[in-house]
N, C-alpha and C positions, 0 to 999 in steps of 0.2 A: 262478237266476242273474239278476242285474240287467242290464237292457239298457242299453248306453251311449247317451248322447244323440246326436242326429244334426243335421247342418247341411246346408242346401241349397247345392249347387254348380252353377254354370252353366258349360258347356263351349261356348266360342264361337270355334271354329276358323273363320277366314275362308272363306266359301262363295261359289262361283259359283251363279247361280240364273237360271232362265228367268222373266222377268217377265210376259210375255204368252204363256201356254201355248196357248190356242186359236189365237191368231194365228200362233204359231210352227209348230204342227202343220199348219195350212192352208197356210202358205208352203212347208214342207218337201214336202208332197205335190204342190203345184202346180208346184214347181221340179224335181220328180223326173222320171224317164223313164217313169212308169206309162202315160202316153198312148200310148207306143210299143208297149206290150205288151197293152193291153186296148182293144177297140173301144168307141166311144161307144155307150151303151145296154147294155153288158155288165153282168152280175151280178158283184159283187165281194164276196167273203167277207172280213169284217174279223175276224180272230182276236183274242179277248180271253181272258186266263187268270184264274187264281184267286189270284194274288199281290196283296198289299196295296199296290199302286202308288198313291201319295197322290193324284195328279191324274187317275186313270184315267177318271172320268166325263167330265171336261172334254176329255181327250185323245180318247176314243172318239167323243164327240158332234162335236167339231171334225173328226175324220177322216171320219165319215159325211157330214157337211154338205159338206165340200170335195169328196168323191168324187161326191156328188150334183150339186154345182154344176158339175163337170167333165163331166157327162152320163152318169155311171155309175149303176147301181142297186145300192147297197150293202145288205148285211145283216150282222148280227153272228153269229158262230159261236163256241161255247165251245171253247177250246183249253187244256184243263186235264187231259189224261190220265185218270187214275182218280179224281180228286178228286170230292167230292160224292157219295161212295158209289158212284161209277161208274154213276150213273143220270142220265137226262135231267132228272128233277125235281130231283135234288140239285144238279146243275150250274146249273140255272136259278135255284135258290134262292141259291147262292153268288154268281152274277153280280148278282142283285138286291140282295144285301147290299153290293155294291160300287157300287150305283147304276146298274147296267147293266140296264135294263128297256126293253121296247118303247116305253113311254110317255115315258121320259126321253131315249131315243136317237132316237125318231122313225122307227125301222126295225124289221124283224123280228129277233128273237133266236132262233137255232136251237141247240138243245142235244142233239139226238138223238145216240145213241152208235154209230150205224151207221158201219162202216169198210170200205174196200175194200183189197184186197191188190194192191200195185203192183209187187212184185218180191221179191228175196231178199237178205238182208243178207250181209255177208262171212262170217258164221258159219253161214249156211244157214237162217236163220229168216225167216219172211215179214215183209215191210215193210207195215205197216198205215197207212192215212191216212183222215181224216175224209171221209165221203161228201159231205156238204154242201159242204165246201171244194173237194173234187176236181171236183165237177160245176159249180162256178162258172166264170165266164170269167176271173177273176183273184182273187188272194189277197193281202191286205194284213195283216201281223201287227204288233200293238202289244205290245211287251214291254220290260221292264227288262233291261238288261245289268248283271250284278253277279257277284261271286264266289259260287260255288255253296256250298251248305251241306254237301255230301257228299264233294267231291273237288276236286282242282286239275288244270287242264289248259288247253289253248289255248282251248277252247270250254266255257264253264260255263253259267251261267244267261243266256239271251239268245234271239235270234231263231231260231238254229239248233235249240236245244233245244226251243223251242215247236213248230217244224216236226215234229220227230221224236217227242217225247213228248206235248206238248200236243195236237197234231192226230193223233197216233197212237192216241188214245183209250185205253181200258183195255188192249187187246191190245198196242198199240205201246209203251206205257209199261212193261208187264210184260216185253216182249221185251228191252228195254234193261236194266232193273233186275235181271232174272234173272241177268245176267252180272256183276253187281256192278261193281267198279271198271273191269274190262276193258270192260264195256258202255258205261260213261259216258265213258271216256277214248279208246277206240279205235273201238267200233262206232257210237256216236252221231255223230261227225263224218262217217264214211263214209256212213251212212244219210242224214244231212243233205245231203251233196253230191248223193246220188242224188235226193232229193226236190226239191231246187232245180232239177235238170235235168229231172225227169219230172212235175212238177206245174205249175200256172199261177201259181206264186209270182211276184208282180209287184212287191212293195215291202215293206220292213220299216221300222218306225219304232222306233229304239232309244232308250230312255229311260235316261239316267244320273242317279241321284239323289245329292244331296249328303248330308252328315252329318246334316242336319235332315230327311231323307227327302223333300225337295222336288226337282222336276226341275232338274238343273244343266245338262243338255244334252239336246236332242232331235235325233237325226240320222237322215236318210233313208238306208237301206241298200239298194242295188240288188242284184238277184240275181247279177249277174256279178262283184260285188266282195265279197260277204258273207263268203266264206272268208278273205279278207285283212283286211277291215275289223274284223270282230268281235273278234279277239284284241287289236287295238289299243284298242278301246273297253273291253274287259275290264280291261286294265292301267290305263286311266284311271279306271275305276270303283273299282278296288281302292285307288287313291290317295286318293279323296275320300270313301269310305264312312265311316260313323260307327263309332267303336270306343270301348271303355273306355280311359281314359287312364292306367291303372295296370298295373304288371307283376305284382303279387302282391296277392291279396285273400284274407282268411281266410273271410269270409262274404259271399256275393253273394246278395241277395234280389231275385227277379224277380217283379214284381207280377202279370203275366199272360203266359201262353204263348198261341200261336194261329197259325193258318195265315195270318192277315192280317199278322202280323209277320214270319214266315219260313216257307218251305216245310217246314222242320224243326221248327216250333213255337218254337224259340229258335235264333238264328243262331250256329253254332259259331264263326264268325269274330269274334264279340263275346265269347262266354263262354269261349273257349279250349278247349272240349271238342269233339272231333270224333266220338268214339264210333262209329267205323266199324270193323268187324272187320278185324284185321290192320294197321290204320293207327294211327300215333301221334297224340297230341293236338297242338295248336298250341303254340308256344313261349311265347306270352303271350296273355292273362293266366293266371297259375297260380292257380286257385281251389280252396281247400281244401274248403269246404262250400258247395254250391249249393242254394238253396231256392226253390220256386215256390209262389205263393199262390192263383192262380186261372187260369181259361181264358177267353179272350175270347168274347163273344157271337157275334162274326163267325165263329168257328171251328166253330160249330154242333155242339159236343160232340166234335169231333175233337181229342183230347188228344195227338196225335203230338208227340214231343219230351219227353214227361214223363220218359223214361228218362235224360235229361241230368242230372236233379236227384237229389240225395241225400235230400232231405226235401220233402214237399208236404203240403198240407191235404187232409183227407178230402173236402171239397166238390168238389175237382177230379175225383176218381174218381167221385163221385156224379153229376157232370155229363156223364160220358163217354157218347157214343153209340157203342156197340161196333162196329156194322157199318162206318161210314166209317173209324173208327180202324183196325180190323182190315184192311180192304181197302187203305188207304193204306200201312200198315206192310208188309204182305205184298207189295204191288206194289213197294215200294222195295227190299226184300230187306236192309234195315239193321235187324235185329231188336233189337240192343242198346238202341236209342233208345226202344223200346216198354216196357222193363221198368218196372214200377210201383215207385217208391221207398217208403221208410218214410213212412206218412201219419199225421198227428196232427190232433186236432179243430179247432184254431184257429190263426190267424196267430201269436198270442202263443206258443203251444206250439212251433210250427215255429221261430220266431226263438230261443226259449229253448234248444231242443235243438241248433240250429245253433251257438250260442255255446258250449254245453257241450262240443261235439265238434269244435271247430275248432282244437284243440291249443294253446289259450292258457289260462294259469292264471287270469288275472283278465279279466273282460269288458271293462274299460276298455282293455286291450291289443289287443283284437280289431280287425282292419282290416275294418270293416263297410261295405258299399256297397249301397244300394237303388236299383233302376231300375224304371220302369214296365213295360218290355218290352225286347226286344233291338233294336227298330227305332228307338226314341226315346231316345237316350242323351245328348241335349244338357242335360238336367236330371237330377241324381242327388243322393242324400243320402249323407253319409259320417259316420263316427264320428270322435272326436278323434284316434285313432291314424293317421288319414289326413291330418291337418292339414299336416304338412310337405310331403307330396306335392302337395297342392293349391297351397300357397303358392309352391312352386318351379316350377310348371308355367306356361308363358307363356299358355296359353289356358284356364286355369281360374280362377274367382274365387268366393269365398263370397258368397252372397246373404242368409244369415241367420246368427244365432248358433246355438250348439248347443242343441237343444230336445229334449224328451221325445218318444219315438215316439208318434204319435197313435192309440192303440187305442180302439175303441168298447166299449160294455159287453159285447158278445158276444166280445170278444177279437180282432176283426178290425182290421187296420191301415186307417186312412182314406186309401185311395190317392187319392181325389179331392182331398183336402186337400193331399197331398204333391205330386201331379202334375196340377194343374188343366189344363195345356195338352196332356196326353197324350190318346190316343184314349179311354181310359176316362174321363178327366176331362171331355172334351168330350161324350162320350156321356151322362154323367150330367146335364150342364147343358143338354142338348138342342141343343148347337152342332155335333154330329157327325152327318153323314148317311150315313156309310159311305164307304170309299174308292171 
């Protein structure tokens, strides 16, 4: 089956944006009430997780610099649950991939997996908490607030979740995920409230990202207001997040999956597939055939989310590091997303079979969309069948005419040519230093 030509489309929804990220971070900390909670000279644990927050090196460095300027002694602690294979070395490697190293931050980076038990959750399970953070004189958490990839609730991805799961280490993450949706929707908020009251949590910096995955807002969240403030921030984040601008797609090709793009590898809020046992998918977009081509270097062989796809290349499975993949999936307790789809040797094969099985008689009828990943959706390529959708959308415009899909001699799509501004494109050009 012949592949239809594709044209580049730019999605340019008006976006708010923080122009001076380091300056804003320092101002938010300076204007907060952290000095009322931590004595000068106190050790402050700055929690950083494993999500691909675009400006996290600048945010983390500005935070430790300001805390030091205020007379505190900051250090960074990994707050990423069971990620990185649930090992200190794996979590240190993940942080380094995001630019969080002792050399770049100017402070110690602690990734030990030791946890203390602080109490009992409403369902009778122990509440675990990172020992390094617990023994500090104050805790500052840096995290993005955004819709979660697994469930909907008042509290999804944010400061509270980082407290419970990120700083809960492997045991804490497992306790919440073991209960499935009940754990995430009911137990997580209760344990979060307990930890706010029984640890030295002193401040949260909530990062809201716009559709171009850049900081749109940075807000200081005080311990005594977090339970009221975070749901408001979540609603705001849902309004401004990047999405695909189409309701129905026959073939969606995702260039890379990866933990740096979404905790689920691919963001269900973008692809429309939730794939959580007992839960329905999202109303839009409806995707008939979903194909993935590669896994990001930053994911270090963790191909979590591969199960969202119907078709994939053989090289994704060849790149899999089974241990972190297995640990991450089993800890999450969402096993459907780990199923390996049908794999084929090349990108060309994957695209051909996707078109053959998308319920269209002729390839030129197929509503085909290509994106680099589910985090960067400002640039996409579409087939002629999508032309009317693009032309009628107020925030979409064609940037090229319809061209042949750029396959190299091995049958791989030249993603760097299609998406030069993407993480993969910048990585290839040497302009990307990791989130």
